[in-house]
C-alpha positions, 0 to 999 in steps of 0.5 A: 510496519506489519501494516506496510506488509499487509498493504503493500501484498494487498496492492502486488495482489490486486496490481497482478490479478488485474494485469492478467485477467483479461476485462479487471483492469480496475483492480490494476487502478485498485492495487496502484492506489492501496500501493500509492496509500502504503508509500504515503503512510510509509512517509508518514512513519518515516517522517515522526518517526517513533518519538513517543511523546515525553511526559 
């Protein structure tokens, strides 16, 4: 869960920097891509759950 929050924080920072700074639109795009990858990661974690294989 810490990785999810870290990636979410990085995506927000890149998105805000890209939106505010003039000429750094690519940072906004990278922030959106990181956010989408983070959502996919969260979806996979929730889908598989925290189950461990039975021995």
